KEKE-3310 file (N, C-alpha, C; in steps of 0.2 Angstrom, whole numbers, plus 5000, padded with zeros to 4 digits):
npx = (4802:4807:4818:4825:4828:4837:4847:4851:4856:4866:4876:4877:4884:4896:4901:4901:4911:4923:4926:4928:4939:4949:4950:4954:4967:4973:4974:4982:4978:4976:4970:4969:4967:4955:4945:4933:4926:4924:4916:4905:4900:4898:4888:4877:4875:4872:4860:4852:4852:4846:4833:4828:4827:4815:4805:4808:4813:4826:4837:4835:4836:4850:4856:4852:4858:4871:4873:4870:4880:4891:4889:4889:4902:4910:4906:4909:4922:4929:4936:4943:4932:4934:4942:4933:4923:4931:4935:4923:4916:4925:4924:4911:4912:4921:4915:4904:4909:4915:4904:4895:4903:4903:4890:4887:4895:4888:4875:4878:4882:4870:4860:4852:4844:4851:4843:4836:4846:4852:4843:4842:4845:4852:4863:4868:4874:4886:4893:4895:4902:4914:4918:4921:4932:4941:4943:4949:4960:4967:4968:4977:4988:4992:4995:5006:5015:5017:5010:5001:4994:4995:4983:4983:4984:4985:4979:4984:4990:4989:4989:4986:4973:4966:4968:4961:4948:4946:4947:4936:4925:4926:4923:4910:4904:4906:4898:4886:4886:4886:4873:4866:4870:4865:4851:4849:4852:4842:4831:4832:4826:4819:4824:4836:4844:4847:4857:4868:4869:4873:4886:4892:4891:4899:4911:4914:4915:4927:4936:4934:4939:4953:4956:4954:4964:4975:4975:4976:4989:4996:4993:4999:5013:5014:5011:5021:5032:5029:5028:5041:5048:5042:5047:5061:5062:5059:5070:5081:5089:5096:5103:5112:5119:5126:5134:5142:5149:5157:5165:5172:5181:5194:5199:5198:5208:5218:5217:5220:5233:5239:5236:5244:5257:5257:5258:5248:5241:5230:5219:5221:5218:5204:5199:5202:5194:5182:5183:5184:5171:5164:5168:5165:5151:5149:5154:5145:5133:5136:5135:5122:5110:5098:5093:5084:5084:5097:5098:5088:5095:5106:5099:5094:5106:5110:5100:5102:5115:5112:5106:5116:5119:5127:5127:5130:5132:5130:5132:5128:5130:5121:5110:5092:5076:5063:5051:5038:5035:5035:5048:5045:5036:5044:5054:5047:5042:5054:5059:5050:5054:5067:5064:5058:5069:5079:5071:5072:5086:5091:5092:5101:5118:5133:5141:5132:5124:5121:5118:5119:5116:5112:5112:5106:5105:5097:5095:5079:5077:5077:5077:5085:5084:5094:5095:5106:5107:5105:5095:5082:5067:5054:5043:5031:5015:5009:5019:5022:5010:5010:5021:5017:5006:5013:5020:5030:5040:5044:5056:5061:5075:5080:5092:5092:5103:5114:5108:5107:5100:5092:5085:5076:5071:5062:5059:5052:5057:5051:5040:5036)
npy = (5087:5074:5079:5085:5074:5067:5076:5076:5063:5062:5072:5066:5054:5059:5064:5053:5045:5053:5054:5041:5037:5045:5039:5026:5029:5034:5023:5016:5008:5001:5012:5015:5002:4999:5007:5005:4997:5007:5017:5009:5006:5018:5023:5014:5016:5030:5031:5022:5029:5042:5038:5031:5041:5047:5040:5037:5044:5056:5053:5039:5035:5038:5030:5017:5018:5018:5005:4998:5003:4998:4984:4982:4987:4977:4966:4969:4975:4965:4966:4964:4962:4970:4980:4986:4991:5001:5010:5014:5020:5030:5037:5043:5050:5060:5066:5071:5080:5090:5094:5098:5109:5117:5121:5127:5139:5144:5146:5156:5167:5169:5169:5158:5144:5128:5117:5123:5127:5116:5109:5116:5116:5125:5128:5115:5110:5118:5115:5101:5100:5108:5100:5088:5092:5095:5083:5075:5083:5081:5067:5066:5072:5064:5053:5057:5061:5050:5048:5039:5026:5009:4997:4983:4967:4954:4945:4937:4939:4942:4955:4962:4958:4963:4977:4979:4976:4987:4998:4994:4996:5010:5014:5010:5018:5030:5030:5030:5042:5051:5048:5053:5067:5071:5069:5079:5091:5091:5093:5105:5118:5131:5130:5134:5126:5115:5118:5116:5103:5100:5106:5098:5085:5087:5090:5078:5070:5075:5071:5058:5054:5058:5048:5036:5037:5038:5025:5016:5019:5015:5002:4997:4999:4991:4978:4977:4976:4964:4955:4955:4949:4936:4932:4933:4922:4911:4912:4909:4898:4899:4910:4905:4897:4906:4911:4900:4899:4910:4906:4896:4902:4902:4889:4888:4897:4889:4878:4885:4889:4876:4872:4882:4878:4866:4871:4872:4880:4883:4877:4885:4898:4896:4893:4905:4914:4909:4911:4925:4929:4924:4932:4945:4943:4942:4954:4963:4958:4963:4976:4978:4983:4977:4963:4954:4955:4952:4938:4933:4934:4926:4914:4913:4913:4900:4893:4898:4892:4879:4877:4880:4894:4909:4920:4937:4950:4967:4982:4998:5011:5012:5000:5001:4995:5001:5014:5012:4999:4982:4972:4959:4958:4964:4955:4944:4948:4950:4937:4931:4938:4933:4919:4919:4923:4913:4902:4905:4905:4892:4882:4888:4891:4889:4901:4911:4910:4919:4931:4948:4957:4972:4985:5001:5013:5026:5034:5038:5042:5038:5021:5008:4993:4983:4971:4962:4952:4939:4935:4937:4943:4948:4952:4945:4951:4951:4953:4966:4972:4970:4977:4990:4991:4994:5006:5005:5003:4994:4992:4985:4982:4976:4969:4964:4961:4957:4950:4954:4958:4970:4973:4984:4989:5001:5011:5025:5038:5045:5058:5068)
npz = (4937:4934:4927:4937:4945:4936:4935:4948:4950:4941:4946:4959:4955:4951:4963:4971:4964:4963:4977:4980:4972:4978:4990:4987:4981:4992:5000:4993:4982:4965:4955:4941:4935:4941:4937:4930:4939:4948:4942:4939:4952:4958:4949:4952:4965:4966:4958:4966:4978:4975:4971:4982:4991:4988:4994:5007:5023:5024:5033:5035:5022:5019:5028:5023:5010:5013:5018:5006:4997:5004:5002:4988:4985:4991:4984:4971:4970:4977:4990:5006:5020:5032:5027:5017:5026:5032:5022:5016:5027:5030:5018:5019:5031:5027:5016:5023:5032:5023:5016:5026:5032:5021:5019:5031:5030:5019:5025:5034:5026:5019:5028:5028:5034:5039:5035:5024:5015:5012:5004:4993:4976:4970:4978:4980:4968:4965:4977:4976:4964:4968:4979:4972:4963:4973:4979:4968:4965:4978:4977:4966:4971:4983:4976:4968:4978:4985:4998:5003:5013:5017:5019:5030:5024:5029:5042:5053:5065:5082:5087:5076:5074:5085:5083:5071:5075:5083:5074:5066:5074:5077:5064:5062:5072:5066:5055:5061:5067:5056:5051:5062:5062:5049:5051:5061:5054:5044:5051:5058:5057:5065:5078:5089:5097:5090:5082:5090:5091:5078:5077:5087:5081:5069:5075:5082:5071:5065:5075:5075:5062:5064:5074:5066:5056:5064:5071:5060:5056:5067:5068:5056:5059:5071:5065:5056:5064:5071:5060:5056:5067:5067:5054:5056:5065:5057:5048:5056:5055:5043:5046:5055:5046:5039:5048:5051:5039:5040:5051:5046:5038:5042:5040:5026:5022:5026:5017:5005:5007:5006:4993:4987:4990:4983:4971:4961:4950:4942:4950:4961:4956:4954:4966:4973:4967:4971:4985:4985:4981:4992:5002:4998:4998:5012:5017:5011:5018:5031:5029:5027:5037:5042:5048:5043:5029:5026:5031:5022:5010:5012:5013:5000:4992:4994:4988:4975:4972:4972:4960:4952:4950:4951:4964:4968:4980:4983:4993:4993:5003:5019:5023:5026:5029:5018:5022:5017:5017:5025:5032:5030:5019:5009:5008:5003:4991:4984:4985:4975:4964:4963:4961:4949:4941:4943:4937:4924:4922:4925:4915:4906:4899:4909:4910:4909:4920:4932:4945:4950:4964:4969:4981:4984:4996:5005:5020:5024:5011:4994:4990:4981:4973:4963:4950:4941:4927:4915:4900:4905:4902:4905:4919:4930:4931:4944:4953:4950:4954:4968:4972:4969:4978:4989:4987:4978:4963:4948:4936:4920:4910:4895:4884:4868:4860:4868:4877:4890:4906:4916:4931:4940:4956:4965:4979:4984:4995:5011:5007:5015)
capx = (4803:4812:4824:4829:4831:4842:4853:4854:4859:4873:4880:4879:4889:4902:4902:4903:4917:4929:4928:4930:4945:4953:4952:4958:4974:4975:4976:4987:4975:4977:4964:4968:4964:4948:4941:4927:4922:4923:4911:4899:4898:4896:4881:4872:4874:4869:4853:4848:4852:4841:4827:4826:4825:4809:4801:4810:4816:4833:4841:4834:4839:4857:4858:4851:4862:4878:4873:4870:4886:4896:4888:4891:4909:4913:4905:4912:4929:4932:4940:4941:4926:4936:4944:4927:4920:4935:4935:4916:4915:4929:4921:4905:4914:4925:4910:4899:4913:4916:4897:4893:4907:4901:4883:4888:4897:4882:4870:4881:4882:4864:4855:4847:4845:4854:4838:4834:4851:4854:4839:4842:4849:4857:4869:4870:4878:4893:4897:4897:4908:4920:4921:4924:4938:4946:4945:4953:4967:4970:4970:4983:4994:4993:4998:5013:5020:5017:5008:4996:4995:4993:4979:4986:4980:4985:4976:4986:4993:4984:4989:4982:4966:4964:4967:4956:4942:4945:4945:4929:4921:4927:4920:4903:4902:4907:4892:4880:4886:4884:4866:4863:4871:4861:4845:4849:4852:4836:4825:4834:4821:4821:4826:4843:4848:4849:4864:4873:4870:4877:4893:4895:4892:4905:4917:4915:4918:4934:4940:4934:4944:4959:4957:4955:4970:4981:4975:4979:4996:4999:4992:5005:5019:5014:5011:5027:5037:5027:5030:5049:5050:5041:5051:5067:5062:5059:5076:5086:5093:5100:5109:5117:5124:5131:5140:5147:5154:5162:5169:5176:5186:5201:5200:5198:5214:5223:5217:5223:5240:5240:5236:5250:5263:5257:5259:5242:5239:5223:5214:5222:5214:5197:5198:5203:5188:5177:5184:5182:5164:5161:5170:5161:5144:5149:5155:5138:5129:5138:5133:5115:5108:5092:5095:5079:5086:5104:5096:5085:5100:5110:5095:5094:5112:5111:5096:5105:5120:5109:5105:5122:5118:5131:5124:5135:5129:5134:5128:5130:5127:5119:5103:5087:5070:5059:5046:5032:5034:5038:5053:5042:5033:5049:5057:5042:5042:5061:5059:5046:5058:5073:5062:5058:5076:5082:5068:5075:5093:5093:5094:5106:5125:5136:5143:5126:5120:5124:5114:5122:5111:5115:5107:5108:5100:5099:5090:5074:5077:5076:5080:5084:5087:5096:5097:5109:5107:5104:5089:5076:5063:5048:5042:5024:5011:5007:5025:5022:5005:5012:5025:5013:5003:5018:5023:5036:5040:5048:5057:5065:5079:5083:5096:5092:5110:5119:5104:5108:5094:5093:5078:5077:5065:5063:5055:5053:5058:5045:5040:5034)
capy = (5082:5069:5082:5086:5068:5065:5080:5074:5057:5064:5075:5061:5050:5063:5065:5046:5042:5056:5052:5034:5038:5048:5034:5021:5032:5035:5016:5013:5003:5003:5016:5014:4995:4998:5013:5002:4996:5014:5020:5005:5006:5025:5024:5010:5019:5036:5029:5020:5035:5047:5035:5029:5047:5049:5036:5037:5050:5057:5049:5032:5034:5038:5023:5011:5019:5016:4998:4995:5005:4993:4977:4983:4988:4971:4961:4971:4976:4959:4968:4961:4965:4975:4986:4989:4996:5007:5014:5017:5025:5036:5041:5046:5055:5065:5070:5074:5085:5095:5096:5102:5115:5122:5123:5131:5145:5147:5149:5162:5172:5170:5169:5153:5138:5122:5113:5126:5128:5109:5106:5120:5114:5131:5127:5108:5109:5121:5112:5095:5101:5110:5094:5083:5095:5095:5076:5074:5086:5078:5060:5067:5074:5058:5048:5059:5062:5044:5049:5034:5021:5002:4993:4977:4962:4948:4946:4931:4941:4944:4963:4965:4957:4968:4984:4978:4976:4994:5002:4993:5000:5017:5015:5009:5024:5036:5030:5032:5050:5054:5048:5058:5074:5073:5070:5085:5096:5092:5095:5110:5123:5138:5129:5136:5121:5110:5119:5114:5096:5100:5107:5092:5080:5089:5089:5071:5067:5077:5067:5051:5054:5058:5042:5031:5037:5036:5018:5013:5019:5011:4995:4996:4998:4985:4972:4977:4973:4957:4951:4954:4945:4930:4930:4931:4916:4906:4912:4908:4892:4902:4915:4901:4894:4911:4912:4895:4901:4915:4902:4891:4905:4900:4882:4890:4899:4883:4875:4890:4888:4869:4873:4886:4874:4861:4875:4870:4887:4883:4876:4890:4904:4895:4894:4912:4917:4907:4915:4932:4929:4923:4938:4950:4942:4943:4961:4966:4957:4967:4983:4978:4984:4974:4956:4950:4955:4948:4931:4931:4934:4920:4908:4914:4911:4893:4891:4899:4887:4872:4877:4882:4901:4913:4926:4942:4956:4974:4986:5005:5015:5008:4999:5000:4994:5007:5015:5010:4991:4979:4968:4952:4959:4965:4948:4940:4951:4949:4930:4930:4940:4928:4913:4920:4924:4906:4898:4907:4904:4886:4878:4891:4890:4891:4908:4916:4909:4924:4937:4953:4960:4978:4989:5008:5015:5032:5034:5043:5044:5033:5014:5005:4986:4982:4964:4961:4945:4938:4931:4938:4948:4951:4950:4944:4957:4950:4956:4973:4975:4969:4983:4996:4992:4996:5012:5003:5002:4989:4993:4980:4984:4970:4971:4958:4959:4954:4946:4956:4960:4974:4973:4989:4990:5007:5013:5032:5040:5049:5064:5072)
capz = (4942:4931:4925:4943:4947:4932:4937:4955:4949:4938:4951:4964:4952:4951:4970:4974:4960:4965:4983:4980:4969:4982:4996:4984:4980:4999:5003:4988:4977:4958:4952:4934:4934:4944:4935:4928:4945:4952:4938:4940:4959:4958:4945:4955:4972:4965:4956:4972:4983:4973:4971:4989:4995:4986:4997:5014:5026:5022:5038:5034:5015:5019:5031:5018:5005:5015:5018:4999:4995:5007:4999:4981:4986:4993:4979:4964:4971:4980:4995:5013:5024:5036:5022:5015:5031:5033:5016:5015:5033:5029:5012:5021:5036:5024:5013:5028:5035:5018:5015:5032:5032:5015:5020:5036:5027:5015:5030:5038:5021:5016:5033:5027:5039:5036:5031:5018:5011:5010:5000:4987:4971:4968:4982:4980:4962:4966:4982:4974:4960:4972:4983:4967:4961:4979:4980:4962:4967:4983:4975:4962:4976:4986:4971:4966:4983:4989:5005:5005:5018:5015:5024:5031:5020:5033:5049:5057:5071:5088:5087:5070:5075:5090:5080:5066:5078:5085:5068:5063:5079:5075:5057:5063:5076:5062:5051:5065:5068:5050:5050:5067:5059:5043:5054:5064:5049:5040:5055:5062:5056:5068:5084:5089:5100:5085:5079:5094:5089:5072:5078:5090:5076:5065:5079:5083:5064:5064:5080:5073:5057:5067:5077:5061:5053:5068:5072:5054:5056:5073:5065:5051:5063:5075:5061:5053:5069:5072:5054:5056:5072:5065:5049:5059:5068:5052:5045:5061:5053:5038:5049:5058:5041:5037:5053:5050:5033:5043:5055:5041:5034:5043:5037:5019:5021:5026:5010:5000:5008:5004:4986:4985:4991:4978:4965:4957:4948:4940:4955:4965:4954:4955:4973:4975:4964:4976:4991:4984:4981:4999:5006:4996:5001:5019:5018:5010:5023:5037:5028:5028:5044:5043:5048:5039:5022:5026:5032:5016:5005:5014:5011:4993:4990:4994:4983:4968:4972:4970:4953:4948:4949:4956:4967:4972:4983:4984:4996:4993:5009:5025:5021:5031:5026:5016:5027:5015:5016:5030:5030:5028:5013:5005:5006:5000:4984:4982:4984:4969:4958:4962:4958:4941:4937:4943:4933:4917:4921:4927:4909:4902:4900:4915:4909:4909:4926:4937:4948:4954:4967:4971:4985:4985:5001:5009:5026:5023:5004:4989:4991:4975:4972:4956:4949:4934:4925:4908:4897:4909:4897:4908:4926:4931:4933:4951:4957:4949:4958:4975:4973:4969:4984:4994:4985:4975:4956:4945:4929:4917:4904:4892:4878:4864:4857:4873:4882:4897:4909:4923:4935:4945:4961:4968:4984:4986:5002:5014:5004:5021)
cpx = (4808:4818:4829:4832:4837:4848:4856:4858:4866:4878:4882:4884:4896:4905:4905:4910:4923:4931:4931:4937:4951:4955:4956:4965:4977:4978:4979:4984:4976:4971:4963:4965:4957:4943:4934:4923:4920:4916:4904:4896:4895:4889:4876:4870:4870:4862:4849:4847:4846:4834:4824:4824:4818:4803:4802:4813:4823:4838:4841:4837:4846:4860:4858:4856:4869:4878:4874:4877:4891:4895:4891:4899:4913:4912:4909:4920:4933:4937:4938:4936:4928:4938:4939:4924:4925:4935:4928:4914:4919:4927:4916:4907:4917:4920:4905:4903:4913:4909:4895:4896:4905:4894:4883:4890:4891:4877:4872:4880:4875:4858:4850:4849:4848:4849:4835:4840:4853:4850:4838:4847:4854:4864:4872:4875:4885:4897:4899:4903:4914:4923:4924:4931:4943:4948:4950:4960:4970:4972:4977:4989:4996:4997:5005:5018:5020:5015:5003:4999:4992:4989:4982:4981:4980:4982:4978:4988:4988:4984:4985:4975:4963:4963:4962:4949:4940:4943:4938:4924:4921:4923:4913:4900:4902:4900:4886:4880:4884:4877:4863:4864:4866:4854:4844:4848:4845:4830:4826:4829:4823:4823:4833:4847:4850:4856:4870:4875:4874:4884:4896:4896:4898:4911:4919:4917:4925:4938:4940:4939:4951:4961:4958:4962:4976:4981:4978:4986:4999:4998:4998:5011:5020:5014:5018:5032:5035:5029:5038:5051:5048:5045:5058:5068:5063:5066:5082:5091:5098:5105:5114:5122:5128:5136:5145:5151:5159:5167:5174:5181:5193:5203:5201:5205:5220:5223:5220:5231:5243:5241:5242:5256:5263:5258:5254:5239:5232:5218:5215:5218:5206:5195:5198:5196:5182:5177:5182:5175:5161:5163:5166:5153:5144:5149:5148:5133:5130:5135:5125:5113:5101:5094:5090:5082:5093:5102:5093:5090:5105:5106:5095:5100:5113:5106:5099:5111:5118:5107:5111:5123:5123:5128:5129:5130:5133:5129:5131:5126:5124:5111:5098:5080:5066:5053:5039:5030:5038:5043:5051:5039:5038:5053:5053:5042:5049:5062:5055:5051:5064:5070:5061:5064:5079:5078:5070:5082:5095:5095:5099:5113:5128:5138:5138:5122:5123:5118:5118:5117:5114:5110:5110:5103:5102:5093:5085:5073:5075:5080:5079:5088:5088:5098:5099:5110:5107:5097:5082:5072:5057:5047:5034:5021:5009:5013:5024:5016:5007:5017:5021:5009:5007:5022:5030:5035:5045:5049:5062:5068:5082:5086:5096:5099:5114:5115:5105:5102:5096:5086:5080:5070:5066:5057:5057:5053:5051:5045:5038:5041)
cpy = (5077:5072:5083:5080:5066:5069:5078:5068:5058:5067:5070:5056:5053:5063:5058:5044:5046:5055:5045:5034:5040:5043:5028:5023:5032:5028:5012:5007:5006:5006:5014:5007:4994:5003:5011:5001:5002:5017:5016:5006:5013:5026:5020:5014:5026:5035:5027:5025:5040:5044:5034:5035:5050:5046:5036:5044:5050:5053:5042:5030:5034:5032:5017:5012:5017:5008:4995:4997:4999:4986:4977:4983:4981:4966:4963:4972:4970:4961:4964:4965:4971:4981:4989:4994:5002:5012:5018:5022:5031:5041:5046:5051:5061:5069:5074:5080:5091:5098:5101:5109:5120:5125:5128:5138:5148:5150:5155:5168:5174:5171:5164:5147:5132:5118:5116:5126:5121:5106:5110:5118:5119:5130:5120:5107:5112:5117:5105:5095:5103:5104:5089:5086:5094:5088:5073:5077:5083:5071:5061:5068:5068:5053:5050:5059:5055:5044:5044:5030:5014:4999:4986:4972:4956:4950:4940:4933:4943:4952:4965:4964:4962:4975:4984:4979:4984:4998:5001:4996:5007:5019:5015:5015:5030:5036:5032:5040:5053:5054:5053:5065:5076:5074:5077:5091:5097:5094:5101:5116:5129:5136:5129:5130:5115:5111:5117:5106:5095:5101:5101:5086:5081:5088:5082:5067:5068:5072:5060:5050:5053:5051:5036:5031:5035:5029:5014:5013:5015:5004:4993:4995:4992:4978:4971:4974:4966:4952:4950:4949:4938:4927:4929:4925:4910:4906:4911:4903:4895:4907:4911:4898:4900:4912:4906:4896:4905:4911:4898:4895:4903:4893:4883:4892:4894:4879:4879:4889:4881:4869:4877:4882:4868:4864:4873:4877:4887:4882:4882:4896:4903:4896:4901:4916:4915:4911:4922:4933:4928:4929:4944:4950:4944:4950:4965:4965:4961:4974:4984:4978:4981:4966:4951:4949:4951:4940:4929:4930:4927:4914:4908:4912:4903:4890:4892:4894:4880:4872:4880:4890:4904:4919:4931:4947:4962:4979:4993:5009:5010:5007:4998:4999:5000:5008:5012:5003:4988:4974:4961:4953:4960:4959:4944:4942:4949:4941:4928:4932:4935:4921:4913:4920:4917:4902:4899:4904:4896:4881:4882:4889:4892:4898:4913:4915:4913:4929:4941:4957:4966:4982:4996:5011:5022:5033:5040:5045:5038:5026:5010:4998:4985:4975:4964:4954:4944:4934:4933:4944:4951:4948:4949:4950:4957:4953:4964:4976:4975:4975:4989:4997:4994:5002:5010:5003:4997:4991:4987:4982:4977:4972:4964:4956:4955:4949:4948:4959:4964:4975:4978:4990:4996:5009:5021:5033:5044:5056:5070:5075)
cpz = (4940:4929:4931:4946:4943:4934:4943:4954:4946:4942:4957:4961:4952:4958:4973:4970:4962:4972:4984:4977:4974:4988:4993:4983:4987:5002:4998:4984:4970:4955:4945:4932:4937:4942:4933:4934:4949:4949:4940:4947:4960:4955:4949:4962:4971:4963:4962:4977:4982:4973:4978:4993:4993:4990:5005:5016:5025:5027:5036:5027:5015:5023:5027:5013:5007:5016:5011:4996:4997:5003:4992:4981:4987:4987:4972:4965:4974:4986:5001:5016:5028:5032:5019:5020:5032:5028:5015:5021:5032:5023:5015:5026:5032:5020:5017:5030:5030:5017:5020:5033:5027:5016:5026:5034:5023:5020:5033:5033:5019:5021:5032:5033:5035:5032:5025:5013:5008:5005:4993:4982:4968:4972:4981:4974:4963:4971:4980:4969:4963:4976:4978:4965:4967:4980:4974:4963:4972:4981:4971:4966:4980:4982:4969:4972:4987:4996:5007:5010:5015:5020:5024:5028:5024:5040:5054:5063:5076:5088:5082:5071:5080:5087:5075:5069:5080:5080:5065:5068:5078:5069:5058:5067:5071:5057:5055:5066:5062:5049:5055:5065:5054:5046:5057:5059:5046:5044:5059:5062:5060:5076:5085:5092:5096:5082:5083:5093:5082:5073:5082:5086:5072:5069:5080:5076:5063:5069:5078:5067:5059:5070:5072:5058:5057:5070:5066:5054:5061:5071:5061:5055:5067:5071:5058:5058:5071:5066:5054:5061:5070:5059:5051:5062:5063:5049:5050:5058:5048:5041:5052:5052:5039:5042:5053:5044:5036:5047:5051:5037:5035:5040:5029:5018:5021:5020:5005:5001:5005:4996:4983:4985:4986:4971:4959:4955:4946:4945:4960:4963:4955:4962:4976:4973:4969:4982:4991:4984:4988:5003:5004:4998:5008:5021:5017:5015:5030:5036:5028:5035:5046:5043:5044:5032:5021:5027:5025:5011:5006:5012:5003:4989:4989:4989:4976:4967:4970:4963:4948:4946:4954:4958:4971:4974:4984:4987:4996:4998:5014:5024:5027:5027:5024:5021:5024:5015:5022:5027:5027:5021:5007:5003:5002:4992:4981:4980:4977:4963:4957:4959:4951:4938:4937:4938:4926:4916:4922:4921:4904:4903:4906:4915:4910:4916:4932:4939:4952:4957:4971:4975:4986:4990:5004:5014:5024:5016:5000:4990:4984:4975:4965:4955:4942:4933:4918:4906:4901:4905:4900:4915:4926:4934:4941:4955:4956:4954:4966:4977:4973:4975:4990:4992:4982:4967:4954:4938:4926:4911:4901:4885:4874:4861:4862:4878:4889:4900:4915:4925:4941:4949:4965:4973:4986:4993:5005:5011:5010:5024)
residu = (UNK:UNK:UNK:UNK:UNK:UNK:UNK:UNK:UNK:UNK:UNK:UNK:UNK:UNK:UNK:UNK:UNK:UNK:UNK:UNK:UNK:UNK:UNK:UNK:UNK:UNK:UNK:UNK:UNK:UNK:UNK:UNK:UNK:UNK:UNK:UNK:UNK:UNK:UNK:UNK:UNK:UNK:UNK:UNK:UNK:UNK:UNK:UNK:UNK:UNK:UNK:UNK:UNK:UNK:UNK:UNK:UNK:UNK:UNK:UNK:UNK:UNK:UNK:UNK:UNK:UNK:UNK:UNK:UNK:UNK:UNK:UNK:UNK:UNK:UNK:UNK:UNK:UNK:UNK:UNK:UNK:UNK:UNK:UNK:UNK:UNK:UNK:UNK:UNK:UNK:UNK:UNK:UNK:UNK:UNK:UNK:UNK:UNK:UNK:UNK:UNK:UNK:UNK:UNK:UNK:UNK:UNK:UNK:UNK:UNK:UNK:UNK:UNK:UNK:UNK:UNK:UNK:UNK:UNK:UNK:UNK:UNK:UNK:UNK:UNK:UNK:UNK:UNK:UNK:UNK:UNK:UNK:UNK:UNK:UNK:UNK:UNK:UNK:UNK:UNK:UNK:UNK:UNK:UNK:UNK:UNK:UNK:UNK:UNK:UNK:UNK:UNK:UNK:UNK:UNK:UNK:UNK:UNK:UNK:UNK:UNK:UNK:UNK:UNK:UNK:UNK:UNK:UNK:UNK:UNK:UNK:UNK:UNK:UNK:UNK:UNK:UNK:UNK:UNK:UNK:UNK:UNK:UNK:UNK:UNK:UNK:UNK:UNK:UNK:UNK:UNK:UNK:UNK:UNK:UNK:UNK:UNK:UNK:UNK:UNK:UNK:UNK:UNK:UNK:UNK:UNK:UNK:UNK:UNK:UNK:UNK:UNK:UNK:UNK:UNK:UNK:UNK:UNK:UNK:UNK:UNK:UNK:UNK:UNK:UNK:UNK:UNK:UNK:UNK:UNK:UNK:UNK:UNK:UNK:UNK:UNK:UNK:UNK:UNK:UNK:UNK:UNK:UNK:UNK:UNK:UNK:UNK:UNK:UNK:UNK:UNK:UNK:UNK:UNK:UNK:UNK:UNK:UNK:UNK:UNK:UNK:UNK:UNK:UNK:UNK:UNK:UNK:UNK:UNK:UNK:UNK:UNK:UNK:UNK:UNK:UNK:UNK:UNK:UNK:UNK:UNK:UNK:UNK:UNK:UNK:UNK:UNK:UNK:UNK:UNK:UNK:UNK:UNK:UNK:UNK:UNK:UNK:UNK:UNK:UNK:UNK:UNK:UNK:UNK:UNK:UNK:UNK:UNK:UNK:UNK:UNK:UNK:UNK:UNK:UNK:UNK:UNK:UNK:UNK:UNK:UNK:UNK:UNK:UNK:UNK:UNK:UNK:UNK:UNK:UNK:UNK:UNK:UNK:UNK:UNK:UNK:UNK:UNK:UNK:UNK:UNK:UNK:UNK:UNK:UNK:UNK:UNK:UNK:UNK:UNK:UNK:UNK:UNK:UNK:UNK:UNK:UNK:UNK:UNK:UNK:UNK:UNK:UNK:UNK:UNK:UNK:UNK:UNK:UNK:UNK:UNK:UNK:UNK:UNK:UNK:UNK:UNK:UNK:UNK:UNK:UNK:UNK:UNK:UNK:UNK:UNK:UNK:UNK:UNK:UNK:UNK:UNK:UNK:UNK:UNK:UNK:UNK:UNK:UNK:UNK:UNK:UNK:UNK:UNK:UNK:UNK:UNK:UNK:UNK:UNK:UNK:UNK:UNK:UNK:UNK:UNK)
# end
């Protein structure tokens, strides 16, 4: 009895851990940094699940295990309540679908009933191992191909709250269907009509999984649109300043003519350099087809000027916001990077106070932001984490001999 309990706990740990790893990868959480939490939660849930089944009916035991799993998940991982409901419910729905399908095949091949096959350790162990390998393989594929989706972290928008409530309702219904299906499987015995309820429960779980994934994608798109609208309203004043620079170009040419007539060569060269930077910046803004980034760069240029830092922008190709991140989140991360660079450069010599911001973008392909400057040797871990949450990467190259720094932010295109 004890040996069987220990074996059951070990295989339950494997089952819980691998399924949890898959969904953390699917929702773009950093698995390597949370592996201890994954193991801890899996061990506690597996022990509780196996022990509680000795005293309660399987359906009540599963329901209580889901509640305990959710509580541990929120306490240990420190995730938002809604995100915890979504992840836990999808874990159990997926596990239920895979397990039910496997035992259905076994019952067809061996002429055993569900209630007999599901209680046989001979069939339980291979199915758990097969599911674990499948989950790990799927997690690796999702991580490599960047197929994951990001759960929305902010809930300030009305649209976001409405869809969050809808997804939470789907998740709770999914947990109820899981318990109902397990109850039907365990009491099926020789009554044929129970098999209809098993098929109905499985089909409902498939449909529910589709609705969950679809609504998460809809939520992301609508939140992205709303974030961009709000951010554009906040940056409206900066876009007006950029337009004013363009309108003042005529007066600048008049100043240039006056300097030429006075034959002041030194001031003329300085003013030409200044105008060239202005024109390059405006040309890059025209090639950026996302007004949010153009407005952000206009604002950042004024910030740089207040610290004596020269900002030049170069856009290669026609820029569009990467699919894996909203314009608001991208600008927020870029703002953090610019703040770090300016903090380093503000006390440096004037010759070293420059930032060259280059954008290389291919529609549906890889988007790369390259920032060339000096004296920047590291970036905060918080920025790297924010990028990983949105399928982005950051690389920093520093040459100690020349003090030159190159910061490369990359977003991979849609692998599908």
